[in-house]
N, C-alpha and C positions, 0 to 999 in steps of 0.2 A: 529548456529542453522541450517543454510542451509546445511553445511557439515554433520552434525549429522543426519538429517532427509531426505536428498535428496533421499536416497535409499528406503525410506518408502513412497515416493510420494510427499513430500513437495516441492513446487515451490514458490519462493519468486519473485514477480514481482514489480519492482520499476518504477515509472512514475514521472520524474522531472516536476516541475511546478513552474512558476515564478510569480504566483498570490499572494504570501505571502511575502510582504516586499521586493520584488525583490531579493529573496535569490538564485535564479537559473538564473542569467543573461547570463551565458556562452552559447556557442554553444554546440551542442550535443557531439562533440569530446572533448571539454574542460570538460564537466560534467563527461564523461566516464573516462577521465584521472584522474580527482579528485577522483572518486570513487575507482579507482585502489589503491590509497594511503591508503585506508581503507580495503584492501583485499576483496572488494565486489565481490563475486562469483555468485551472483544472476543475473537474467535477468534485464537489464536496458533498458527501452524503450525510445522512442522519447519524447521530452518535449511536454506536453499537458496542456490544461486548465481543471480544475476539477469543477469550479463554473461558473455560468453565462450561457448566451445563447450559447457560444462556448464550453461548457463542452463536453468532450469526452463521447460518448454513454455508454461506460463501466462504467464510474463514475456516469453518470446520473442514470443508473440502480442500481448500488450498493447503492447509497444514498437513493433510494426509498425503499429499503428492510427494513423490521422490524426484529429486533434481540435483544437478551439480555433483559434488563429491560426497554423496550420501544424503542423509536426511537429518535435518536439524531438530526434528521432533515435533510432536503434536502439541506444541506450546509456543506462544509468542512471548519472547523474553521481555521486550520493552517496546514502547512506542517507536514508530518509524521503521518497523519491519516492512520490507517491500518484496513484492512478487512480480516477476516478469512472465506474462502469459502471451503465448503466440497467437497468430491469426486463427488457429484451429481450436483455441480455448484450452490449450494445455499449458500447465505451469512448466516453464523451462528453467527457471532459476529463482532462488530465494536469496535475498540480501538482508543482512543483519541491521540492527538499529544504527550502528556506527558507520555503515557503508553510506558514503555520500551519494545523493541522488545522481549527481553528474558522473559518478563512477560507472553508473549503469549505461551511460551513453555509448561506451565502446561495445557493448553487447547488442545494442539496438539494430544496427544495419542488417544483421543476418535474420532478424525476425520481422522486419517491416516490409 
Protein backbone atom coordinates (compact mmCIF):
# COMPACT_ATOMS: atom_id res chain seq x y z
CA UNK A 1 0.00 0.00 0.00
CA UNK A 2 2.83 2.37 0.87
CA UNK A 3 4.59 1.75 -2.43
CA UNK A 4 1.39 2.05 -4.44
CA UNK A 5 0.19 5.33 -2.94
CA UNK A 6 3.33 7.15 -1.78
CA UNK A 7 3.48 9.21 -4.97
CA UNK A 8 -0.13 10.29 -4.33
CA UNK A 9 0.68 11.58 -0.86
CA UNK A 10 0.16 8.60 1.43
CA UNK A 11 2.46 8.48 4.43
CA UNK A 12 2.35 5.57 6.85
CA UNK A 13 3.72 6.37 10.29
CA UNK A 14 4.38 3.55 12.76
CA UNK A 15 4.84 4.08 16.49
CA UNK A 16 6.03 1.02 18.45
CA UNK A 17 4.45 0.71 21.88
CA UNK A 18 5.13 -1.80 24.65
CA UNK A 19 1.88 -1.19 26.56
CA UNK A 20 0.09 -4.23 25.09
CA UNK A 21 1.26 -7.51 26.57
CA UNK A 22 4.89 -6.38 26.30
CA UNK A 23 4.85 -7.07 22.55
CA UNK A 24 7.56 -4.47 21.82
CA UNK A 25 10.19 -5.11 24.51
CA UNK A 26 13.19 -4.51 22.22
CA UNK A 27 15.32 -1.46 21.73
CA UNK A 28 14.56 0.91 18.89
CA UNK A 29 17.38 -0.65 16.84
CA UNK A 30 15.98 -4.16 17.43
CA UNK A 31 12.47 -3.08 16.46
CA UNK A 32 13.72 -1.45 13.24
CA UNK A 33 15.72 -4.55 12.36
CA UNK A 34 12.65 -6.73 12.96
CA UNK A 35 10.53 -4.47 10.71
CA UNK A 36 13.07 -4.80 7.89
CA UNK A 37 12.25 -8.51 7.78
CA UNK A 38 8.74 -7.53 6.68
CA UNK A 39 9.93 -5.07 4.01
CA UNK A 40 8.52 -2.18 6.03
CA UNK A 41 9.25 0.91 3.95
CA UNK A 42 7.20 3.35 6.00
CA UNK A 43 8.40 5.72 8.70
CA UNK A 44 9.05 3.96 12.00
CA UNK A 45 9.30 6.31 14.95
CA UNK A 46 10.61 5.93 18.48
CA UNK A 47 8.79 3.73 20.96
CA UNK A 48 6.08 5.69 22.80
CA UNK A 49 3.14 5.26 25.15
CA UNK A 50 -0.31 5.69 23.62
CA UNK A 51 -2.40 5.33 26.80
CA UNK A 52 -2.18 6.77 30.28
CA UNK A 53 -0.62 9.92 31.68
CA UNK A 54 2.54 9.40 29.63
CA UNK A 55 0.75 9.06 26.29
CA UNK A 56 2.40 10.93 23.44
CA UNK A 57 0.57 14.21 22.63
CA UNK A 58 -0.13 13.10 19.05
CA UNK A 59 -1.95 10.01 20.31
CA UNK A 60 -3.81 12.00 22.95
CA UNK A 61 -5.08 14.27 20.16
CA UNK A 62 -5.98 11.46 17.75
CA UNK A 63 -7.94 9.59 20.42
CA UNK A 64 -10.02 12.68 21.18
CA UNK A 65 -11.21 13.06 17.58
CA UNK A 66 -14.67 11.95 16.55
CA UNK A 67 -14.95 10.02 13.34
CA UNK A 68 -16.86 7.31 11.54
CA UNK A 69 -19.90 5.89 13.36
CA UNK A 70 -19.22 7.50 16.69
CA UNK A 71 -16.23 7.51 18.94
CA UNK A 72 -14.26 4.47 20.03
CA UNK A 73 -13.14 6.20 23.16
CA UNK A 74 -10.09 7.88 24.53
CA UNK A 75 -8.26 4.59 24.84
CA UNK A 76 -6.24 2.38 22.51
CA UNK A 77 -7.43 -1.18 23.06
CA UNK A 78 -4.49 -3.02 21.48
CA UNK A 79 -1.52 -2.71 19.13
CA UNK A 80 -2.22 -1.96 15.48
CA UNK A 81 -4.95 0.61 16.00
CA UNK A 82 -4.83 2.80 12.91
CA UNK A 83 -5.94 6.34 12.11
CA UNK A 84 -6.58 7.85 8.68
CA UNK A 85 -5.75 11.54 8.60
CA UNK A 86 -6.61 13.69 5.58
CA UNK A 87 -4.48 16.33 3.81
CA UNK A 88 -5.85 18.98 6.16
CA UNK A 89 -4.62 17.14 9.24
CA UNK A 90 -8.05 15.95 10.35
CA UNK A 91 -8.71 12.44 11.62
CA UNK A 92 -11.32 11.03 9.25
CA UNK A 93 -11.43 7.41 10.38
CA UNK A 94 -10.19 5.11 13.09
CA UNK A 95 -9.57 1.41 12.50
CA UNK A 96 -9.40 -1.23 15.20
CA UNK A 97 -6.52 -3.61 15.81
CA UNK A 98 -8.19 -6.41 13.85
CA UNK A 99 -8.87 -4.25 10.79
CA UNK A 100 -6.39 -5.33 8.14
CA UNK A 101 -4.22 -2.49 6.79
CA UNK A 102 -5.19 -3.39 3.24
CA UNK A 103 -8.85 -2.92 4.20
CA UNK A 104 -8.03 0.78 4.52
CA UNK A 105 -7.16 0.84 0.82
CA UNK A 106 -10.80 1.31 -0.20
CA UNK A 107 -11.00 4.53 1.87
CA UNK A 108 -7.80 6.10 0.52
CA UNK A 109 -8.83 7.49 -2.89
CA UNK A 110 -11.24 10.06 -1.46
CA UNK A 111 -8.52 11.50 0.79
CA UNK A 112 -5.47 11.48 -1.50
